Biotite code that builds the C-alpha atoms (Angstrom):
import biotite.structure as struc

atoms = struc.array([
    struc.Atom([-0.275, -0.166, 0.120], chain_id="A", res_id=1, res_name="MET", atom_name="CA", element="C"),
    struc.Atom([2.594, 2.891, -1.440], chain_id="A", res_id=2, res_name="HIS", atom_name="CA", element="C"),
    struc.Atom([0.959, 5.863, -1.965], chain_id="A", res_id=3, res_name="GLY", atom_name="CA", element="C"),
    struc.Atom([2.159, 5.733, -5.584], chain_id="A", res_id=4, res_name="ASP", atom_name="CA", element="C"),
    struc.Atom([0.108, 2.272, -6.020], chain_id="A", res_id=5, res_name="HIS", atom_name="CA", element="C"),
    struc.Atom([-3.294, 3.082, -4.184], chain_id="A", res_id=6, res_name="PHE", atom_name="CA", element="C"),
    struc.Atom([-3.489, 7.167, -3.714], chain_id="A", res_id=7, res_name="PHE", atom_name="CA", element="C"),
    struc.Atom([-5.544, 7.370, -7.059], chain_id="A", res_id=8, res_name="ASP", atom_name="CA", element="C"),
    struc.Atom([-7.980, 4.945, -6.118], chain_id="A", res_id=9, res_name="LEU", atom_name="CA", element="C"),
    struc.Atom([-10.361, 7.356, -4.514], chain_id="A", res_id=10, res_name="PRO", atom_name="CA", element="C"),
    struc.Atom([-9.891, 9.838, -8.373], chain_id="A", res_id=11, res_name="PHE", atom_name="CA", element="C"),
    struc.Atom([-10.363, 6.594, -10.208], chain_id="A", res_id=12, res_name="ILE", atom_name="CA", element="C"),
    struc.Atom([-13.862, 5.634, -8.166], chain_id="A", res_id=13, res_name="ILE", atom_name="CA", element="C"),
    struc.Atom([-14.802, 9.875, -8.668], chain_id="A", res_id=14, res_name="LEU", atom_name="CA", element="C"),
    struc.Atom([-14.307, 8.658, -12.310], chain_id="A", res_id=15, res_name="SER", atom_name="CA", element="C"),
    struc.Atom([-16.417, 5.592, -12.109], chain_id="A", res_id=16, res_name="GLU", atom_name="CA", element="C"),
    struc.Atom([-19.033, 7.297, -10.100], chain_id="A", res_id=17, res_name="TYR", atom_name="CA", element="C"),
    struc.Atom([-18.973, 10.512, -12.569], chain_id="A", res_id=18, res_name="ILE", atom_name="CA", element="C"),
    struc.Atom([-19.243, 7.779, -15.888], chain_id="A", res_id=19, res_name="ASN", atom_name="CA", element="C"),
    struc.Atom([-21.977, 6.130, -14.310], chain_id="A", res_id=20, res_name="LYS", atom_name="CA", element="C"),
    struc.Atom([-20.996, 2.840, -14.157], chain_id="A", res_id=21, res_name="ARG", atom_name="CA", element="C"),
    struc.Atom([-23.302, -0.205, -13.807], chain_id="A", res_id=22, res_name="THR", atom_name="CA", element="C"),
    struc.Atom([-20.668, -2.988, -14.081], chain_id="A", res_id=23, res_name="LYS", atom_name="CA", element="C"),
    struc.Atom([-19.368, -4.578, -10.651], chain_id="A", res_id=24, res_name="LYS", atom_name="CA", element="C"),
    struc.Atom([-15.863, -2.754, -9.952], chain_id="A", res_id=25, res_name="LEU", atom_name="CA", element="C"),
    struc.Atom([-13.521, -5.333, -8.089], chain_id="A", res_id=26, res_name="ILE", atom_name="CA", element="C"),
    struc.Atom([-10.924, -4.019, -6.258], chain_id="A", res_id=27, res_name="ILE", atom_name="CA", element="C"),
    struc.Atom([-8.749, -6.312, -5.045], chain_id="A", res_id=28, res_name="ILE", atom_name="CA", element="C"),
    struc.Atom([-5.588, -5.927, -2.054], chain_id="A", res_id=29, res_name="GLY", atom_name="CA", element="C"),
    struc.Atom([-4.061, -6.134, 1.046], chain_id="A", res_id=30, res_name="PRO", atom_name="CA", element="C"),
    struc.Atom([-6.725, -7.280, 3.339], chain_id="A", res_id=31, res_name="LYS", atom_name="CA", element="C"),
    struc.Atom([-6.731, -3.340, 4.946], chain_id="A", res_id=32, res_name="ASP", atom_name="CA", element="C"),
    struc.Atom([-7.194, -1.654, 1.979], chain_id="A", res_id=33, res_name="LEU", atom_name="CA", element="C"),
    struc.Atom([-10.699, -1.115, 1.855], chain_id="A", res_id=34, res_name="LYS", atom_name="CA", element="C"),
    struc.Atom([-9.750, 0.369, 6.003], chain_id="A", res_id=35, res_name="LYS", atom_name="CA", element="C"),
    struc.Atom([-7.340, 2.541, 3.838], chain_id="A", res_id=36, res_name="GLU", atom_name="CA", element="C"),
    struc.Atom([-9.093, 3.326, 1.434], chain_id="A", res_id=37, res_name="LEU", atom_name="CA", element="C"),
    struc.Atom([-12.064, 4.711, 3.604], chain_id="A", res_id=38, res_name="ASN", atom_name="CA", element="C"),
    struc.Atom([-9.218, 7.011, 5.103], chain_id="A", res_id=39, res_name="LYS", atom_name="CA", element="C"),
    struc.Atom([-8.346, 8.398, 1.529], chain_id="A", res_id=40, res_name="LEU", atom_name="CA", element="C"),
    struc.Atom([-11.854, 8.576, 0.511], chain_id="A", res_id=41, res_name="MET", atom_name="CA", element="C"),
    struc.Atom([-12.552, 10.989, 3.580], chain_id="A", res_id=42, res_name="ASN", atom_name="CA", element="C"),
    struc.Atom([-9.049, 13.073, 2.865], chain_id="A", res_id=43, res_name="LEU", atom_name="CA", element="C"),
    struc.Atom([-10.132, 13.874, -1.316], chain_id="A", res_id=44, res_name="ALA", atom_name="CA", element="C"),
    struc.Atom([-13.935, 14.064, -0.400], chain_id="A", res_id=45, res_name="PHE", atom_name="CA", element="C"),
    struc.Atom([-15.642, 14.695, 2.825], chain_id="A", res_id=46, res_name="LYS", atom_name="CA", element="C"),
    struc.Atom([-18.740, 14.398, 3.039], chain_id="A", res_id=47, res_name="ASN", atom_name="CA", element="C"),
    struc.Atom([-19.686, 12.706, -0.564], chain_id="A", res_id=48, res_name="ASN", atom_name="CA", element="C"),
    struc.Atom([-17.584, 9.456, 0.105], chain_id="A", res_id=49, res_name="LEU", atom_name="CA", element="C"),
    struc.Atom([-20.938, 7.675, 0.846], chain_id="A", res_id=50, res_name="ASN", atom_name="CA", element="C"),
    struc.Atom([-22.310, 8.883, -1.905], chain_id="A", res_id=51, res_name="LYS", atom_name="CA", element="C"),
    struc.Atom([-19.599, 7.406, -4.260], chain_id="A", res_id=52, res_name="TYR", atom_name="CA", element="C"),
    struc.Atom([-19.067, 4.223, -2.922], chain_id="A", res_id=53, res_name="ILE", atom_name="CA", element="C"),
    struc.Atom([-22.888, 3.259, -2.390], chain_id="A", res_id=54, res_name="THR", atom_name="CA", element="C"),
    struc.Atom([-23.630, 4.314, -6.075], chain_id="A", res_id=55, res_name="ASP", atom_name="CA", element="C"),
    struc.Atom([-21.375, 2.399, -7.346], chain_id="A", res_id=56, res_name="LEU", atom_name="CA", element="C"),
    struc.Atom([-21.350, -2.114, -7.157], chain_id="A", res_id=57, res_name="ASP", atom_name="CA", element="C"),
    struc.Atom([-17.191, -2.230, -5.597], chain_id="A", res_id=58, res_name="ILE", atom_name="CA", element="C"),
    struc.Atom([-16.566, -5.128, -4.176], chain_id="A", res_id=59, res_name="ILE", atom_name="CA", element="C"),
    struc.Atom([-13.352, -5.683, -2.153], chain_id="A", res_id=60, res_name="PHE", atom_name="CA", element="C"),
    struc.Atom([-11.427, -9.205, -2.034], chain_id="A", res_id=61, res_name="MET", atom_name="CA", element="C"),
    struc.Atom([-8.291, -9.920, 0.220], chain_id="A", res_id=62, res_name="ASP", atom_name="CA", element="C"),
    struc.Atom([-5.551, -10.901, -2.226], chain_id="A", res_id=63, res_name="ALA", atom_name="CA", element="C"),
    struc.Atom([-4.574, -13.744, 0.168], chain_id="A", res_id=64, res_name="LEU", atom_name="CA", element="C"),
    struc.Atom([-8.180, -15.210, -1.002], chain_id="A", res_id=65, res_name="THR", atom_name="CA", element="C"),
    struc.Atom([-7.796, -14.788, -4.876], chain_id="A", res_id=66, res_name="VAL", atom_name="CA", element="C"),
    struc.Atom([-6.921, -17.920, -6.345], chain_id="A", res_id=67, res_name="GLN", atom_name="CA", element="C"),
    struc.Atom([-8.192, -18.685, -10.124], chain_id="A", res_id=68, res_name="ASP", atom_name="CA", element="C"),
    struc.Atom([-11.468, -16.864, -9.626], chain_id="A", res_id=69, res_name="ASN", atom_name="CA", element="C"),
    struc.Atom([-13.190, -16.167, -11.988], chain_id="A", res_id=70, res_name="GLU", atom_name="CA", element="C"),
    struc.Atom([-13.602, -12.229, -12.168], chain_id="A", res_id=71, res_name="ILE", atom_name="CA", element="C"),
    struc.Atom([-15.306, -11.903, -15.783], chain_id="A", res_id=72, res_name="SER", atom_name="CA", element="C"),
    struc.Atom([-16.754, -13.847, -18.921], chain_id="A", res_id=73, res_name="ASN", atom_name="CA", element="C"),
    struc.Atom([-13.659, -16.609, -18.496], chain_id="A", res_id=74, res_name="GLU", atom_name="CA", element="C"),
    struc.Atom([-11.204, -14.136, -17.241], chain_id="A", res_id=75, res_name="LEU", atom_name="CA", element="C"),
    struc.Atom([-9.280, -15.809, -14.189], chain_id="A", res_id=76, res_name="TYR", atom_name="CA", element="C"),
    struc.Atom([-6.990, -13.864, -11.349], chain_id="A", res_id=77, res_name="LEU", atom_name="CA", element="C"),
    struc.Atom([-4.725, -14.847, -8.869], chain_id="A", res_id=78, res_name="SER", atom_name="CA", element="C"),
    struc.Atom([-2.743, -13.607, -6.408], chain_id="A", res_id=79, res_name="SER", atom_name="CA", element="C"),
    struc.Atom([0.520, -14.505, -5.640], chain_id="A", res_id=80, res_name="ILE", atom_name="CA", element="C"),
    struc.Atom([2.868, -13.313, -2.566], chain_id="A", res_id=81, res_name="LYS", atom_name="CA", element="C"),
    struc.Atom([5.697, -11.174, -3.191], chain_id="A", res_id=82, res_name="LEU", atom_name="CA", element="C"),
    struc.Atom([8.978, -9.671, -1.236], chain_id="A", res_id=83, res_name="VAL", atom_name="CA", element="C"),
    struc.Atom([9.215, -6.493, -1.545], chain_id="A", res_id=84, res_name="HIS", atom_name="CA", element="C"),
    struc.Atom([12.127, -5.597, 1.843], chain_id="A", res_id=85, res_name="GLY", atom_name="CA", element="C"),
    struc.Atom([10.759, -5.978, 4.775], chain_id="A", res_id=86, res_name="ASN", atom_name="CA", element="C"),
    struc.Atom([7.165, -4.512, 3.632], chain_id="A", res_id=87, res_name="LEU", atom_name="CA", element="C"),
    struc.Atom([3.948, -7.124, 4.363], chain_id="A", res_id=88, res_name="LYS", atom_name="CA", element="C"),
    struc.Atom([1.098, -7.937, 2.203], chain_id="A", res_id=89, res_name="ASN", atom_name="CA", element="C"),
    struc.Atom([2.734, -7.226, -1.556], chain_id="A", res_id=90, res_name="CYS", atom_name="CA", element="C"),
    struc.Atom([1.127, -9.241, -4.356], chain_id="A", res_id=91, res_name="TYR", atom_name="CA", element="C"),
    struc.Atom([1.640, -9.732, -7.820], chain_id="A", res_id=92, res_name="GLY", atom_name="CA", element="C"),
    struc.Atom([-1.452, -10.886, -10.128], chain_id="A", res_id=93, res_name="TYR", atom_name="CA", element="C"),
    struc.Atom([-1.931, -13.510, -12.844], chain_id="A", res_id=94, res_name="LEU", atom_name="CA", element="C"),
    struc.Atom([-4.689, -12.796, -15.263], chain_id="A", res_id=95, res_name="LEU", atom_name="CA", element="C"),
    struc.Atom([-5.719, -15.861, -17.429], chain_id="A", res_id=96, res_name="LYS", atom_name="CA", element="C"),
    struc.Atom([-8.231, -16.477, -20.392], chain_id="A", res_id=97, res_name="LYS", atom_name="CA", element="C"),
    struc.Atom([-7.568, -19.026, -22.773], chain_id="A", res_id=98, res_name="ASN", atom_name="CA", element="C"),
    struc.Atom([-3.492, -19.608, -23.789], chain_id="A", res_id=99, res_name="ASP", atom_name="CA", element="C"),
    struc.Atom([-2.551, -15.816, -22.562], chain_id="A", res_id=100, res_name="LYS", atom_name="CA", element="C"),
    struc.Atom([-1.579, -15.125, -19.123], chain_id="A", res_id=101, res_name="THR", atom_name="CA", element="C"),
    struc.Atom([-0.521, -11.189, -17.856], chain_id="A", res_id=102, res_name="LEU", atom_name="CA", element="C"),
    struc.Atom([1.496, -11.279, -14.846], chain_id="A", res_id=103, res_name="ALA", atom_name="CA", element="C"),
    struc.Atom([1.404, -8.068, -12.713], chain_id="A", res_id=104, res_name="ILE", atom_name="CA", element="C"),
    struc.Atom([4.450, -7.672, -10.797], chain_id="A", res_id=105, res_name="THR", atom_name="CA", element="C"),
    struc.Atom([4.180, -4.265, -8.544], chain_id="A", res_id=106, res_name="GLY", atom_name="CA", element="C"),
    struc.Atom([7.089, -3.206, -5.837], chain_id="A", res_id=107, res_name="ASP", atom_name="CA", element="C"),
    struc.Atom([8.825, -6.418, -5.817], chain_id="A", res_id=108, res_name="THR", atom_name="CA", element="C"),
    struc.Atom([12.456, -7.895, -5.959], chain_id="A", res_id=109, res_name="GLU", atom_name="CA", element="C"),
    struc.Atom([13.770, -11.256, -7.265], chain_id="A", res_id=110, res_name="ILE", atom_name="CA", element="C"),
    struc.Atom([11.884, -14.163, -5.492], chain_id="A", res_id=111, res_name="CYS", atom_name="CA", element="C"),
    struc.Atom([10.052, -17.487, -5.472], chain_id="A", res_id=112, res_name="PRO", atom_name="CA", element="C"),
    struc.Atom([6.679, -15.335, -6.427], chain_id="A", res_id=113, res_name="GLY", atom_name="CA", element="C"),
    struc.Atom([7.997, -13.607, -9.313], chain_id="A", res_id=114, res_name="LEU", atom_name="CA", element="C"),
    struc.Atom([9.617, -17.071, -10.421], chain_id="A", res_id=115, res_name="THR", atom_name="CA", element="C"),
    struc.Atom([6.473, -18.913, -10.446], chain_id="A", res_id=116, res_name="TYR", atom_name="CA", element="C"),
    struc.Atom([4.999, -16.150, -12.457], chain_id="A", res_id=117, res_name="MET", atom_name="CA", element="C"),
    struc.Atom([7.060, -15.537, -14.464], chain_id="A", res_id=118, res_name="LEU", atom_name="CA", element="C"),
    struc.Atom([6.951, -19.174, -15.322], chain_id="A", res_id=119, res_name="LYS", atom_name="CA", element="C"),
    struc.Atom([3.331, -19.524, -16.113], chain_id="A", res_id=120, res_name="LYS", atom_name="CA", element="C"),
    struc.Atom([3.139, -16.059, -17.660], chain_id="A", res_id=121, res_name="ALA", atom_name="CA", element="C"),
    struc.Atom([3.090, -14.691, -21.674], chain_id="A", res_id=122, res_name="SER", atom_name="CA", element="C"),
    struc.Atom([3.339, -11.255, -20.451], chain_id="A", res_id=123, res_name="TYR", atom_name="CA", element="C"),
    struc.Atom([4.436, -9.615, -18.294], chain_id="A", res_id=124, res_name="CYS", atom_name="CA", element="C"),
    struc.Atom([4.050, -6.113, -16.556], chain_id="A", res_id=125, res_name="LEU", atom_name="CA", element="C"),
    struc.Atom([7.016, -5.345, -13.826], chain_id="A", res_id=126, res_name="ILE", atom_name="CA", element="C"),
    struc.Atom([8.116, -2.398, -11.758], chain_id="A", res_id=127, res_name="ASP", atom_name="CA", element="C"),
    struc.Atom([12.016, -1.376, -13.369], chain_id="A", res_id=128, res_name="VAL", atom_name="CA", element="C"),
    struc.Atom([13.278, 0.679, -10.501], chain_id="A", res_id=129, res_name="ASN", atom_name="CA", element="C"),
    struc.Atom([16.874, 1.175, -9.602], chain_id="A", res_id=130, res_name="ASN", atom_name="CA", element="C"),
    struc.Atom([16.624, 1.729, -5.834], chain_id="A", res_id=131, res_name="ILE", atom_name="CA", element="C"),
    struc.Atom([16.804, -1.455, -3.821], chain_id="A", res_id=132, res_name="GLY", atom_name="CA", element="C"),
    struc.Atom([14.262, -3.828, -3.032], chain_id="A", res_id=133, res_name="ASP", atom_name="CA", element="C"),
    struc.Atom([13.102, -3.274, -6.736], chain_id="A", res_id=134, res_name="HIS", atom_name="CA", element="C"),
    struc.Atom([13.205, -5.261, -10.262], chain_id="A", res_id=135, res_name="ILE", atom_name="CA", element="C"),
    struc.Atom([16.518, -3.029, -11.327], chain_id="A", res_id=136, res_name="THR", atom_name="CA", element="C"),
    struc.Atom([17.723, -3.248, -15.068], chain_id="A", res_id=137, res_name="MET", atom_name="CA", element="C"),
    struc.Atom([20.625, -6.047, -14.687], chain_id="A", res_id=138, res_name="ASP", atom_name="CA", element="C"),
    struc.Atom([17.952, -7.877, -12.970], chain_id="A", res_id=139, res_name="ASN", atom_name="CA", element="C"),
    struc.Atom([15.314, -7.214, -15.918], chain_id="A", res_id=140, res_name="LEU", atom_name="CA", element="C"),
    struc.Atom([18.597, -8.491, -18.419], chain_id="A", res_id=141, res_name="LYS", atom_name="CA", element="C"),
    struc.Atom([18.595, -11.553, -16.634], chain_id="A", res_id=142, res_name="GLN", atom_name="CA", element="C"),
    struc.Atom([15.391, -12.207, -16.430], chain_id="A", res_id=143, res_name="LEU", atom_name="CA", element="C"),
    struc.Atom([15.063, -11.892, -20.087], chain_id="A", res_id=144, res_name="ILE", atom_name="CA", element="C"),
    struc.Atom([17.887, -14.196, -20.571], chain_id="A", res_id=145, res_name="LYS", atom_name="CA", element="C"),
    struc.Atom([15.765, -16.880, -18.295], chain_id="A", res_id=146, res_name="GLU", atom_name="CA", element="C"),
    struc.Atom([11.977, -16.175, -19.696], chain_id="A", res_id=147, res_name="TYR", atom_name="CA", element="C"),
    struc.Atom([10.659, -16.222, -23.060], chain_id="A", res_id=148, res_name="ASN", atom_name="CA", element="C"),
    struc.Atom([8.107, -13.887, -22.379], chain_id="A", res_id=149, res_name="ILE", atom_name="CA", element="C"),
    struc.Atom([7.373, -10.620, -23.430], chain_id="A", res_id=150, res_name="THR", atom_name="CA", element="C"),
    struc.Atom([8.329, -7.760, -20.499], chain_id="A", res_id=151, res_name="PHE", atom_name="CA", element="C"),
    struc.Atom([6.183, -4.446, -20.487], chain_id="A", res_id=152, res_name="ILE", atom_name="CA", element="C"),
    struc.Atom([8.399, -2.184, -17.855], chain_id="A", res_id=153, res_name="PRO", atom_name="CA", element="C"),
    struc.Atom([6.168, -0.019, -15.926], chain_id="A", res_id=154, res_name="VAL", atom_name="CA", element="C"),
    struc.Atom([6.815, 2.488, -13.134], chain_id="A", res_id=155, res_name="HIS", atom_name="CA", element="C"),
    struc.Atom([10.424, 3.419, -14.546], chain_id="A", res_id=156, res_name="PHE", atom_name="CA", element="C"),
    struc.Atom([13.085, 6.462, -14.065], chain_id="A", res_id=157, res_name="PRO", atom_name="CA", element="C"),
    struc.Atom([12.957, 8.351, -16.993], chain_id="A", res_id=158, res_name="ASP", atom_name="CA", element="C"),
    struc.Atom([16.719, 8.235, -17.509], chain_id="A", res_id=159, res_name="GLU", atom_name="CA", element="C"),
    struc.Atom([16.257, 4.167, -18.332], chain_id="A", res_id=160, res_name="ILE", atom_name="CA", element="C"),
    struc.Atom([13.585, 4.253, -21.069], chain_id="A", res_id=161, res_name="GLU", atom_name="CA", element="C"),
    struc.Atom([16.146, 4.642, -24.055], chain_id="A", res_id=162, res_name="LYS", atom_name="CA", element="C"),
    struc.Atom([17.823, 1.333, -22.816], chain_id="A", res_id=163, res_name="GLU", atom_name="CA", element="C"),
    struc.Atom([14.695, -0.311, -21.628], chain_id="A", res_id=164, res_name="LEU", atom_name="CA", element="C"),
    struc.Atom([13.688, 0.196, -25.470], chain_id="A", res_id=165, res_name="THR", atom_name="CA", element="C"),
    struc.Atom([16.741, -1.375, -26.952], chain_id="A", res_id=166, res_name="THR", atom_name="CA", element="C"),
    struc.Atom([16.041, -4.172, -24.696], chain_id="A", res_id=167, res_name="LEU", atom_name="CA", element="C"),
    struc.Atom([14.443, -7.630, -26.785], chain_id="A", res_id=168, res_name="ASN", atom_name="CA", element="C"),
    struc.Atom([11.316, -8.781, -25.165], chain_id="A", res_id=169, res_name="GLN", atom_name="CA", element="C"),
    struc.Atom([10.956, -5.527, -24.033], chain_id="A", res_id=170, res_name="VAL", atom_name="CA", element="C"),
    struc.Atom([7.486, -2.873, -25.096], chain_id="A", res_id=171, res_name="LYS", atom_name="CA", element="C"),
    struc.Atom([7.791, 0.427, -23.573], chain_id="A", res_id=172, res_name="VAL", atom_name="CA", element="C"),
    struc.Atom([4.353, 1.581, -22.907], chain_id="A", res_id=173, res_name="ILE", atom_name="CA", element="C"),
    struc.Atom([3.760, 5.888, -23.823], chain_id="A", res_id=174, res_name="LYS", atom_name="CA", element="C"),
    struc.Atom([1.118, 7.102, -21.573], chain_id="A", res_id=175, res_name="PRO", atom_name="CA", element="C"),
    struc.Atom([-2.073, 7.103, -22.679], chain_id="A", res_id=176, res_name="GLY", atom_name="CA", element="C"),
    struc.Atom([-0.836, 3.992, -25.485], chain_id="A", res_id=177, res_name="GLU", atom_name="CA", element="C"),
    struc.Atom([-2.833, 1.029, -25.331], chain_id="A", res_id=178, res_name="GLN", atom_name="CA", element="C"),
    struc.Atom([-1.740, -2.399, -25.705], chain_id="A", res_id=179, res_name="PHE", atom_name="CA", element="C"),
    struc.Atom([-4.014, -5.500, -26.593], chain_id="A", res_id=180, res_name="TYR", atom_name="CA", element="C"),
    struc.Atom([-2.497, -8.802, -25.550], chain_id="A", res_id=181, res_name="LEU", atom_name="CA", element="C"),
])
């Protein structure tokens, strides 16, 4: 629950409220996510909290309980415990549909959970950050050698973008660009 990974959640909820979302919104994370989100919602919107939350069909799922859950038409989600320094409740996710699997790492370092995810993945959204307890550029280069998948780096500093674009098996997505699996 680093701020750069979930502080925008109140504004995602507001956007879905403004756009009159009718489909359920599934929010998955550590068991304390709903409590922490309530704090953020109160900071962001004060008295409008209940209106936004109750008018949307929001389902909170504890990442520990998400294993091969069908979340949409033949789209399955599993959470994988990862390691990020001494922080607790760090997860990555596998989204599977038919013969394609997308791994999403979040902040992590090389660990058994990451290895498990990469063995199952066709594509991997992977945080690459040269600061401790994260996947570094050197780690990514090693992973490219070990796994025959497409890596889509996210959350990386601007100074490594040019080098990322030169790596085989790496697809750099520009802000606002969409990609399809």
